[in-house]
N, CA, C and O atoms as a CHARMM CRD file, in Angstrom:
* protein
*
  308
    1    1 MET  N      0.83800  -1.17400   0.00000 PROA 1      0.00000
    2    1 MET  CA     0.00000   0.00000   0.00000 PROA 1      0.00000
    3    1 MET  C      0.88500   1.24000   0.00000 PROA 1      0.00000
    4    1 MET  O      2.01000   1.23600   0.50100 PROA 1      0.00000
    5    2 GLU  N      0.33900   2.28800  -0.57500 PROA 2      0.00000
    6    2 GLU  CA     1.00500   3.58500  -0.54600 PROA 2      0.00000
    7    2 GLU  C      0.10800   4.57600   0.16700 PROA 2      0.00000
    8    2 GLU  O     -1.10400   4.37900   0.24300 PROA 2      0.00000
    9    3 ASN  N      0.68900   5.62400   0.68000 PROA 3      0.00000
   10    3 ASN  CA    -0.06900   6.66300   1.36900 PROA 3      0.00000
   11    3 ASN  C     -0.26100   7.86300   0.46700 PROA 3      0.00000
   12    3 ASN  O      0.60400   8.19100  -0.34400 PROA 3      0.00000
   13    4 ILE  N     -1.41400   8.52100   0.61600 PROA 4      0.00000
   14    4 ILE  CA    -1.68100   9.78900  -0.04700 PROA 4      0.00000
   15    4 ILE  C     -2.16300  10.76000   1.02900 PROA 4      0.00000
   16    4 ILE  O     -2.59300  10.34400   2.10400 PROA 4      0.00000
   17    5 SER  N     -2.08900  12.02300   0.73700 PROA 5      0.00000
   18    5 SER  CA    -2.58100  13.04000   1.67000 PROA 5      0.00000
   19    5 SER  C     -3.74400  13.77600   1.03600 PROA 5      0.00000
   20    5 SER  O     -3.67100  14.21500  -0.11200 PROA 5      0.00000
   21    6 ILE  N     -4.81200  13.90300   1.79500 PROA 6      0.00000
   22    6 ILE  CA    -6.00200  14.60900   1.32600 PROA 6      0.00000
   23    6 ILE  C     -6.40900  15.58500   2.41800 PROA 6      0.00000
   24    6 ILE  O     -6.59200  15.18000   3.56600 PROA 6      0.00000
   25    7 PRO  N     -6.55500  16.87300   2.08100 PROA 7      0.00000
   26    7 PRO  CA    -7.00100  17.83100   3.09500 PROA 7      0.00000
   27    7 PRO  C     -8.41700  17.48600   3.57200 PROA 7      0.00000
   28    7 PRO  O     -9.29500  17.16300   2.77200 PROA 7      0.00000
   29    8 VAL  N     -8.61600  17.56200   4.88000 PROA 8      0.00000
   30    8 VAL  CA    -9.93400  17.34200   5.48700 PROA 8      0.00000
   31    8 VAL  C    -10.18700  18.46000   6.48900 PROA 8      0.00000
   32    8 VAL  O     -9.24300  19.10400   6.94700 PROA 8      0.00000
   33    9 PRO  N    -11.44900  18.69800   6.83500 PROA 9      0.00000
   34    9 PRO  CA   -11.73700  19.70300   7.85400 PROA 9      0.00000
   35    9 PRO  C    -11.04800  19.33900   9.17700 PROA 9      0.00000
   36    9 PRO  O    -10.85300  18.15900   9.47000 PROA 9      0.00000
   37   10 PRO  N    -10.68200  20.34300   9.96900 PROA 10     0.00000
   38   10 PRO  CA    -9.96800  20.08700  11.22600 PROA 10     0.00000
   39   10 PRO  C    -10.66800  19.10700  12.16100 PROA 10     0.00000
   40   10 PRO  O    -10.00800  18.28800  12.80000 PROA 10     0.00000
   41   11 TYR  N    -12.00300  19.17900  12.25000 PROA 11     0.00000
   42   11 TYR  CA   -12.69300  18.27300  13.16400 PROA 11     0.00000
   43   11 TYR  C    -12.56400  16.81800  12.72300 PROA 11     0.00000
   44   11 TYR  O    -12.50000  15.92700  13.57000 PROA 11     0.00000
   45   12 ILE  N    -12.52400  16.55900  11.41600 PROA 12     0.00000
   46   12 ILE  CA   -12.33500  15.18800  10.91500 PROA 12     0.00000
   47   12 ILE  C    -10.93700  14.69900  11.29900 PROA 12     0.00000
   48   12 ILE  O    -10.77200  13.56600  11.75200 PROA 12     0.00000
   49   13 ALA  N     -9.94500  15.55400  11.11600 PROA 13     0.00000
   50   13 ALA  CA    -8.57800  15.17600  11.46500 PROA 13     0.00000
   51   13 ALA  C     -8.47800  14.84900  12.94900 PROA 13     0.00000
   52   13 ALA  O     -7.84400  13.86200  13.32200 PROA 13     0.00000
   53   14 ARG  N     -9.09800  15.66500  13.80000 PROA 14     0.00000
   54   14 ARG  CA    -9.04600  15.43000  15.25500 PROA 14     0.00000
   55   14 ARG  C     -9.73600  14.12200  15.63600 PROA 14     0.00000
   56   14 ARG  O     -9.20000  13.32800  16.40900 PROA 14     0.00000
   57   15 VAL  N    -10.91600  13.90900  15.09100 PROA 15     0.00000
   58   15 VAL  CA   -11.65500  12.68800  15.41400 PROA 15     0.00000
   59   15 VAL  C    -10.86300  11.45900  14.97200 PROA 15     0.00000
   60   15 VAL  O    -10.77500  10.47200  15.70100 PROA 15     0.00000
   61   16 PHE  N    -10.29400  11.53000  13.78300 PROA 16     0.00000
   62   16 PHE  CA    -9.51500  10.39100  13.27900 PROA 16     0.00000
   63   16 PHE  C     -8.29700  10.15000  14.16600 PROA 16     0.00000
   64   16 PHE  O     -8.03000   9.01200  14.55300 PROA 16     0.00000
   65   17 GLU  N     -7.57100  11.18700  14.48400 PROA 17     0.00000
   66   17 GLU  CA    -6.37300  11.03400  15.31100 PROA 17     0.00000
   67   17 GLU  C     -6.68500  10.48400  16.69600 PROA 17     0.00000
   68   17 GLU  O     -5.86900   9.76400  17.27100 PROA 17     0.00000
   69   18 ASN  N     -7.85900  10.81400  17.24200 PROA 18     0.00000
   70   18 ASN  CA    -8.23400  10.35700  18.57800 PROA 18     0.00000
   71   18 ASN  C     -8.94900   9.00200  18.58600 PROA 18     0.00000
   72   18 ASN  O     -9.20600   8.44900  19.65500 PROA 18     0.00000
   73   19 ALA  N     -9.26600   8.47400  17.42500 PROA 19     0.00000
   74   19 ALA  CA    -9.98100   7.19900  17.33600 PROA 19     0.00000
   75   19 ALA  C     -9.04200   6.03700  17.65700 PROA 19     0.00000
   76   19 ALA  O     -7.82600   6.12800  17.48500 PROA 19     0.00000
   77   20 ASP  N     -9.64600   4.93900  18.13000 PROA 20     0.00000
   78   20 ASP  CA    -8.81000   3.75200  18.38300 PROA 20     0.00000
   79   20 ASP  C     -8.47500   3.08300  17.05200 PROA 20     0.00000
   80   20 ASP  O     -9.06500   3.40400  16.02000 PROA 20     0.00000
   81   21 MET  N     -7.53700   2.16600  17.08500 PROA 21     0.00000
   82   21 MET  CA    -7.02200   1.54200  15.85600 PROA 21     0.00000
   83   21 MET  C     -8.11800   0.80900  15.08000 PROA 21     0.00000
   84   21 MET  O     -8.08600   0.79200  13.84900 PROA 21     0.00000
   85   22 THR  N     -9.06900   0.21200  15.76100 PROA 22     0.00000
   86   22 THR  CA   -10.14500  -0.49700  15.07300 PROA 22     0.00000
   87   22 THR  C    -10.98900   0.46100  14.24900 PROA 22     0.00000
   88   22 THR  O    -11.33200   0.16900  13.10300 PROA 22     0.00000
   89   23 VAL  N    -11.31900   1.59700  14.82900 PROA 23     0.00000
   90   23 VAL  CA   -12.12400   2.59600  14.11600 PROA 23     0.00000
   91   23 VAL  C    -11.31700   3.19600  12.96300 PROA 23     0.00000
   92   23 VAL  O    -11.85600   3.41600  11.87900 PROA 23     0.00000
   93   24 LYS  N    -10.03500   3.46000  13.19200 PROA 24     0.00000
   94   24 LYS  CA    -9.18400   3.98800  12.11500 PROA 24     0.00000
   95   24 LYS  C     -9.12000   3.00800  10.95300 PROA 24     0.00000
   96   24 LYS  O     -9.22500   3.40800   9.79400 PROA 24     0.00000
   97   25 ARG  N     -8.94800   1.72600  11.25900 PROA 25     0.00000
   98   25 ARG  CA    -8.85100   0.70900  10.20900 PROA 25     0.00000
   99   25 ARG  C    -10.15900   0.62800   9.42900 PROA 25     0.00000
  100   25 ARG  O    -10.14700   0.50600   8.20400 PROA 25     0.00000
  101   26 LYS  N    -11.28400   0.69600  10.13200 PROA 26     0.00000
  102   26 LYS  CA   -12.59000   0.66700   9.47300 PROA 26     0.00000
  103   26 LYS  C    -12.73700   1.86600   8.53700 PROA 26     0.00000
  104   26 LYS  O    -13.21800   1.72200   7.41300 PROA 26     0.00000
  105   27 ALA  N    -12.32500   3.04500   8.99700 PROA 27     0.00000
  106   27 ALA  CA   -12.38200   4.24700   8.15700 PROA 27     0.00000
  107   27 ALA  C    -11.50600   4.07600   6.91800 PROA 27     0.00000
  108   27 ALA  O    -11.91200   4.44200   5.81500 PROA 27     0.00000
  109   28 GLU  N    -10.30900   3.52200   7.09400 PROA 28     0.00000
  110   28 GLU  CA    -9.40600   3.31300   5.95900 PROA 28     0.00000
  111   28 GLU  C    -10.01400   2.36400   4.93800 PROA 28     0.00000
  112   28 GLU  O     -9.88300   2.58000   3.73300 PROA 28     0.00000
  113   29 ILE  N    -10.67900   1.31300   5.41400 PROA 29     0.00000
  114   29 ILE  CA   -11.31400   0.35700   4.50100 PROA 29     0.00000
  115   29 ILE  C    -12.42300   1.04400   3.70400 PROA 29     0.00000
  116   29 ILE  O    -12.51300   0.87600   2.48800 PROA 29     0.00000
  117   30 TYR  N    -13.27300   1.82400   4.39500 PROA 30     0.00000
  118   30 TYR  CA   -14.34900   2.53900   3.70300 PROA 30     0.00000
  119   30 TYR  C    -13.79100   3.53600   2.69200 PROA 30     0.00000
  120   30 TYR  O    -14.28100   3.61700   1.56600 PROA 30     0.00000
  121   31 ILE  N    -12.78300   4.28600   3.08200 PROA 31     0.00000
  122   31 ILE  CA   -12.20000   5.28800   2.18400 PROA 31     0.00000
  123   31 ILE  C    -11.56000   4.61000   0.97400 PROA 31     0.00000
  124   31 ILE  O    -11.72600   5.07400  -0.15400 PROA 31     0.00000
  125   32 ASN  N    -10.82900   3.51500   1.20000 PROA 32     0.00000
  126   32 ASN  CA   -10.21200   2.79400   0.08400 PROA 32     0.00000
  127   32 ASN  C    -11.27000   2.25900  -0.87100 PROA 32     0.00000
  128   32 ASN  O    -11.10400   2.34000  -2.08800 PROA 32     0.00000
  129   33 ALA  N    -12.35600   1.71500  -0.33000 PROA 33     0.00000
  130   33 ALA  CA   -13.43000   1.18900  -1.18300 PROA 33     0.00000
  131   33 ALA  C    -14.06500   2.31900  -1.99200 PROA 33     0.00000
  132   33 ALA  O    -14.32900   2.16400  -3.18500 PROA 33     0.00000
  133   34 TRP  N    -14.30800   3.45300  -1.33900 PROA 34     0.00000
  134   34 TRP  CA   -14.92600   4.58400  -2.03900 PROA 34     0.00000
  135   34 TRP  C    -14.00600   5.09800  -3.14400 PROA 34     0.00000
  136   34 TRP  O    -14.45800   5.35300  -4.26100 PROA 34     0.00000
  137   35 LEU  N    -12.71900   5.25100  -2.83600 PROA 35     0.00000
  138   35 LEU  CA   -11.78000   5.74000  -3.84900 PROA 35     0.00000
  139   35 LEU  C    -11.64600   4.75100  -5.00300 PROA 35     0.00000
  140   35 LEU  O    -11.55700   5.15800  -6.16100 PROA 35     0.00000
  141   36 SER  N    -11.63100   3.46800  -4.69600 PROA 36     0.00000
  142   36 SER  CA   -11.55700   2.45100  -5.75700 PROA 36     0.00000
  143   36 SER  C    -12.75500   2.56700  -6.68500 PROA 36     0.00000
  144   36 SER  O    -12.61300   2.50500  -7.90600 PROA 36     0.00000
  145   37 ASP  N    -13.93900   2.73700  -6.10000 PROA 37     0.00000
  146   37 ASP  CA   -15.14500   2.88300  -6.90600 PROA 37     0.00000
  147   37 ASP  C    -15.11500   4.19300  -7.69700 PROA 37     0.00000
  148   37 ASP  O    -15.46400   4.21700  -8.87700 PROA 37     0.00000
  149   38 PHE  N    -14.69900   5.27500  -7.04800 PROA 38     0.00000
  150   38 PHE  CA   -14.67400   6.59400  -7.67400 PROA 38     0.00000
  151   38 PHE  C    -13.76400   6.61400  -8.90100 PROA 38     0.00000
  152   38 PHE  O    -14.11700   7.19300  -9.92800 PROA 38     0.00000
  153   39 PHE  N    -12.59200   5.98100  -8.79300 PROA 39     0.00000
  154   39 PHE  CA   -11.62200   6.02800  -9.88100 PROA 39     0.00000
  155   39 PHE  C    -11.72800   4.85700 -10.85300 PROA 39     0.00000
  156   39 PHE  O    -10.97400   4.79300 -11.82400 PROA 39     0.00000
  157   40 SER  N    -12.63500   3.94700 -10.61000 PROA 40     0.00000
  158   40 SER  CA   -12.77600   2.77400 -11.47300 PROA 40     0.00000
  159   40 SER  C    -13.61500   3.11100 -12.70500 PROA 40     0.00000
  160   40 SER  O    -14.52600   3.93700 -12.65200 PROA 40     0.00000
  161   41 SER  N    -13.29200   2.46600 -13.78600 PROA 41     0.00000
  162   41 SER  CA   -14.09800   2.64000 -14.99700 PROA 41     0.00000
  163   41 SER  C    -15.30500   1.70700 -14.97000 PROA 41     0.00000
  164   41 SER  O    -16.20500   1.81900 -15.80300 PROA 41     0.00000
  165   42 GLU  N    -15.31800   0.78700 -14.00600 PROA 42     0.00000
  166   42 GLU  CA   -16.41900  -0.16900 -13.86900 PROA 42     0.00000
  167   42 GLU  C    -17.16800   0.10900 -12.56900 PROA 42     0.00000
  168   42 GLU  O    -16.54000   0.17600 -11.51200 PROA 42     0.00000
  169   43 PRO  N    -18.49600   0.27400 -12.61200 PROA 43     0.00000
  170   43 PRO  CA   -19.26000   0.54000 -11.39500 PROA 43     0.00000
  171   43 PRO  C    -19.09500  -0.57000 -10.34800 PROA 43     0.00000
  172   43 PRO  O    -18.85700  -1.72800 -10.68900 PROA 43     0.00000
  173   44 ALA  N    -19.22300  -0.19800  -9.07400 PROA 44     0.00000
  174   44 ALA  CA   -19.03600  -1.14400  -7.97600 PROA 44     0.00000
  175   44 ALA  C    -19.98100  -2.34100  -8.09200 PROA 44     0.00000
  176   44 ALA  O    -19.58700  -3.47300  -7.80900 PROA 44     0.00000
  177   45 ASN  N    -21.22200  -2.09400  -8.50500 PROA 45     0.00000
  178   45 ASN  CA   -22.17500  -3.20700  -8.64800 PROA 45     0.00000
  179   45 ASN  C    -21.67500  -4.21500  -9.66900 PROA 45     0.00000
  180   45 ASN  O    -21.78000  -5.42200  -9.45300 PROA 45     0.00000
  181   46 ASP  N    -21.13500  -3.73300 -10.77500 PROA 46     0.00000
  182   46 ASP  CA   -20.61300  -4.63100 -11.79800 PROA 46     0.00000
  183   46 ASP  C    -19.43200  -5.43400 -11.25400 PROA 46     0.00000
  184   46 ASP  O    -19.30800  -6.62800 -11.52600 PROA 46     0.00000
  185   47 GLN  N    -18.56300  -4.76900 -10.48200 PROA 47     0.00000
  186   47 GLN  CA   -17.43200  -5.46900  -9.87900 PROA 47     0.00000
  187   47 GLN  C    -17.91800  -6.55100  -8.92000 PROA 47     0.00000
  188   47 GLN  O    -17.40600  -7.67000  -8.92700 PROA 47     0.00000
  189   48 LEU  N    -18.91800  -6.20800  -8.08700 PROA 48     0.00000
  190   48 LEU  CA   -19.46400  -7.16600  -7.13100 PROA 48     0.00000
  191   48 LEU  C    -20.08100  -8.35800  -7.84900 PROA 48     0.00000
  192   48 LEU  O    -19.84000  -9.50200  -7.46500 PROA 48     0.00000
  193   49 PHE  N    -20.87200  -8.10500  -8.88400 PROA 49     0.00000
  194   49 PHE  CA   -21.50100  -9.20800  -9.60500 PROA 49     0.00000
  195   49 PHE  C    -20.46100 -10.08500 -10.29800 PROA 49     0.00000
  196   49 PHE  O    -20.64900 -11.29800 -10.39300 PROA 49     0.00000
  197   50 ALA  N    -19.38100  -9.50100 -10.77800 PROA 50     0.00000
  198   50 ALA  CA   -18.31400 -10.29300 -11.38700 PROA 50     0.00000
  199   50 ALA  C    -17.67000 -11.21100 -10.35000 PROA 50     0.00000
  200   50 ALA  O    -17.37800 -12.37100 -10.64100 PROA 50     0.00000
  201   51 ILE  N    -17.44900 -10.69400  -9.14200 PROA 51     0.00000
  202   51 ILE  CA   -16.87700 -11.50100  -8.06600 PROA 51     0.00000
  203   51 ILE  C    -17.83600 -12.62300  -7.68300 PROA 51     0.00000
  204   51 ILE  O    -17.41900 -13.76600  -7.49100 PROA 51     0.00000
  205   52 MET  N    -19.12700 -12.29000  -7.57300 PROA 52     0.00000
  206   52 MET  CA   -20.12600 -13.30200  -7.21500 PROA 52     0.00000
  207   52 MET  C    -20.21300 -14.38600  -8.29800 PROA 52     0.00000
  208   52 MET  O    -20.33200 -15.57100  -7.98500 PROA 52     0.00000
  209   53 LYS  N    -20.15400 -13.98000  -9.55800 PROA 53     0.00000
  210   53 LYS  CA   -20.20800 -14.94400 -10.65900 PROA 53     0.00000
  211   53 LYS  C    -18.99200 -15.86800 -10.62100 PROA 53     0.00000
  212   53 LYS  O    -19.11500 -17.07400 -10.83200 PROA 53     0.00000
  213   54 LYS  N    -17.82800 -15.30000 -10.35400 PROA 54     0.00000
  214   54 LYS  CA   -16.60700 -16.10000 -10.26700 PROA 54     0.00000
  215   54 LYS  C    -16.67900 -17.07400  -9.08800 PROA 54     0.00000
  216   54 LYS  O    -16.29600 -18.23600  -9.22000 PROA 54     0.00000
  217   55 ALA  N    -17.17000 -16.60200  -7.93600 PROA 55     0.00000
  218   55 ALA  CA   -17.29000 -17.46500  -6.75100 PROA 55     0.00000
  219   55 ALA  C    -18.27700 -18.59600  -7.00700 PROA 55     0.00000
  220   55 ALA  O    -18.04200 -19.73200  -6.59400 PROA 55     0.00000
  221   56 THR  N    -19.37300 -18.29500  -7.68200 PROA 56     0.00000
  222   56 THR  CA   -20.36600 -19.31400  -8.00500 PROA 56     0.00000
  223   56 THR  C    -19.77300 -20.37300  -8.92300 PROA 56     0.00000
  224   56 THR  O    -19.96600 -21.56900  -8.70600 PROA 56     0.00000
  225   57 ALA  N    -19.05500 -19.93400  -9.94200 PROA 57     0.00000
  226   57 ALA  CA   -18.43000 -20.87700 -10.87400 PROA 57     0.00000
  227   57 ALA  C    -17.40100 -21.75400 -10.15900 PROA 57     0.00000
  228   57 ALA  O    -17.31500 -22.95700 -10.40500 PROA 57     0.00000
  229   58 GLU  N    -16.62700 -21.13400  -9.27200 PROA 58     0.00000
  230   58 GLU  CA   -15.62300 -21.89500  -8.52400 PROA 58     0.00000
  231   58 GLU  C    -16.28800 -22.91200  -7.59900 PROA 58     0.00000
  232   58 GLU  O    -15.83200 -24.05000  -7.48900 PROA 58     0.00000
  233   59 ALA  N    -17.36200 -22.49900  -6.93800 PROA 59     0.00000
  234   59 ALA  CA   -18.08300 -23.41800  -6.05100 PROA 59     0.00000
  235   59 ALA  C    -18.63100 -24.60200  -6.83900 PROA 59     0.00000
  236   59 ALA  O    -18.50900 -25.74800  -6.40700 PROA 59     0.00000
  237   60 LYS  N    -19.22800 -24.33200  -7.98300 PROA 60     0.00000
  238   60 LYS  CA   -19.76200 -25.41300  -8.81900 PROA 60     0.00000
  239   60 LYS  C    -18.65900 -26.35800  -9.28200 PROA 60     0.00000
  240   60 LYS  O    -18.83400 -27.57700  -9.27300 PROA 60     0.00000
  241   61 SER  N    -17.52700 -25.79600  -9.68500 PROA 61     0.00000
  242   61 SER  CA   -16.42800 -26.64400 -10.16500 PROA 61     0.00000
  243   61 SER  C    -15.84000 -27.50000  -9.04500 PROA 61     0.00000
  244   61 SER  O    -15.21000 -28.52500  -9.30900 PROA 61     0.00000
  245   62 ASN  N    -16.04500 -27.07900  -7.79700 PROA 62     0.00000
  246   62 ASN  CA   -15.57600 -27.85500  -6.64800 PROA 62     0.00000
  247   62 ASN  C    -16.66800 -28.77400  -6.09000 PROA 62     0.00000
  248   62 ASN  O    -16.50600 -29.36000  -5.01900 PROA 62     0.00000
  249   63 GLY  N    -17.77600 -28.89500  -6.82100 PROA 63     0.00000
  250   63 GLY  CA   -18.82300 -29.82100  -6.43400 PROA 63     0.00000
  251   63 GLY  C    -19.84700 -29.27000  -5.45000 PROA 63     0.00000
  252   63 GLY  O    -20.64600 -30.03300  -4.90800 PROA 63     0.00000
  253   64 PHE  N    -19.83800 -27.97500  -5.21000 PROA 64     0.00000
  254   64 PHE  CA   -20.81000 -27.38800  -4.29900 PROA 64     0.00000
  255   64 PHE  C    -22.12100 -27.19100  -5.04500 PROA 64     0.00000
  256   64 PHE  O    -22.14600 -26.57100  -6.10900 PROA 64     0.00000
  257   65 THR  N    -23.20500 -27.71200  -4.49500 PROA 65     0.00000
  258   65 THR  CA   -24.50100 -27.66100  -5.16000 PROA 65     0.00000
  259   65 THR  C    -25.51100 -26.87200  -4.31800 PROA 65     0.00000
  260   65 THR  O    -25.27300 -26.63000  -3.13500 PROA 65     0.00000
  261   66 PRO  N    -26.63200 -26.47100  -4.92000 PROA 66     0.00000
  262   66 PRO  CA   -27.68100 -25.80500  -4.13800 PROA 66     0.00000
  263   66 PRO  C    -28.16200 -26.67800  -2.97200 PROA 66     0.00000
  264   66 PRO  O    -28.49800 -26.16800  -1.90400 PROA 66     0.00000
  265   67 GLU  N    -28.19100 -27.99300  -3.18800 PROA 67     0.00000
  266   67 GLU  CA   -28.61200 -28.90700  -2.12700 PROA 67     0.00000
  267   67 GLU  C    -27.64600 -28.86800  -0.94600 PROA 67     0.00000
  268   67 GLU  O    -28.07400 -28.87900   0.20800 PROA 67     0.00000
  269   68 LYS  N    -26.33900 -28.82400  -1.23400 PROA 68     0.00000
  270   68 LYS  CA   -25.34300 -28.73200  -0.16300 PROA 68     0.00000
  271   68 LYS  C    -25.48100 -27.41000   0.58900 PROA 68     0.00000
  272   68 LYS  O    -25.30800 -27.36300   1.80700 PROA 68     0.00000
  273   69 LEU  N    -25.79000 -26.34700  -0.13200 PROA 69     0.00000
  274   69 LEU  CA   -26.01400 -25.05700   0.51800 PROA 69     0.00000
  275   69 LEU  C    -27.22700 -25.13800   1.44500 PROA 69     0.00000
  276   69 LEU  O    -27.17700 -24.66400   2.58000 PROA 69     0.00000
  277   70 ASP  N    -28.31700 -25.74000   0.95900 PROA 70     0.00000
  278   70 ASP  CA   -29.50400 -25.90300   1.80900 PROA 70     0.00000
  279   70 ASP  C    -29.18800 -26.68900   3.07000 PROA 70     0.00000
  280   70 ASP  O    -29.64400 -26.33900   4.15800 PROA 70     0.00000
  281   71 ASP  N    -28.39400 -27.77000   2.91800 PROA 71     0.00000
  282   71 ASP  CA   -28.00900 -28.56800   4.08400 PROA 71     0.00000
  283   71 ASP  C    -27.20300 -27.74800   5.07400 PROA 71     0.00000
  284   71 ASP  O    -27.42000 -27.84100   6.28200 PROA 71     0.00000
  285   72 LEU  N    -26.27500 -26.94400   4.57100 PROA 72     0.00000
  286   72 LEU  CA   -25.46300 -26.10400   5.45800 PROA 72     0.00000
  287   72 LEU  C    -26.33200 -25.08700   6.19400 PROA 72     0.00000
  288   72 LEU  O    -26.14600 -24.85000   7.38800 PROA 72     0.00000
  289   73 LEU  N    -27.27100 -24.49600   5.48300 PROA 73     0.00000
  290   73 LEU  CA   -28.14600 -23.49000   6.08600 PROA 73     0.00000
  291   73 LEU  C    -29.07800 -24.12100   7.12100 PROA 73     0.00000
  292   73 LEU  O    -29.39100 -23.49600   8.13400 PROA 73     0.00000
  293   74 LYS  N    -29.51700 -25.33400   6.87800 PROA 74     0.00000
  294   74 LYS  CA   -30.36900 -26.03800   7.84100 PROA 74     0.00000
  295   74 LYS  C    -29.60300 -26.33600   9.12500 PROA 74     0.00000
  296   74 LYS  O    -30.16800 -26.28000  10.21700 PROA 74     0.00000
  297   75 ASP  N    -28.31200 -26.65400   8.99200 PROA 75     0.00000
  298   75 ASP  CA   -27.48600 -26.97200  10.15400 PROA 75     0.00000
  299   75 ASP  C    -27.29400 -25.75500  11.05700 PROA 75     0.00000
  300   75 ASP  O    -26.99700 -25.91400  12.24100 PROA 75     0.00000
  301   76 GLU  N    -27.45400 -24.56200  10.53000 PROA 76     0.00000
  302   76 GLU  CA   -27.24900 -23.33900  11.30900 PROA 76     0.00000
  303   76 GLU  C    -28.40400 -23.06900  12.26600 PROA 76     0.00000
  304   76 GLU  O    -28.22700 -22.34700  13.24700 PROA 76     0.00000
  305   77 ASP  N    -29.58100 -23.63000  12.00200 PROA 77     0.00000
  306   77 ASP  CA   -30.75500 -23.35700  12.84300 PROA 77     0.00000
  307   77 ASP  C    -30.65400 -23.98500  14.18000 PROA 77     0.00000
  308   77 ASP  O    -31.56300 -23.84600  14.99800 PROA 77     0.00000
């Protein structure tokens, strides 16, 4: 990863600096996701559906079926 600097209002800087590491990490994840979407030529929904399609294909190729999913979901109750 690389760092960039973006000016923010003083209150945002103070809140971020005073936040615990978990909250800071969560903010970094949200900001990275937003920037990735903002600068991407492909909308976030399209990216998500591509990932879901790939995961589905991989699951099928590994023998995972809708019936196995139903069994797993039943076991959770």
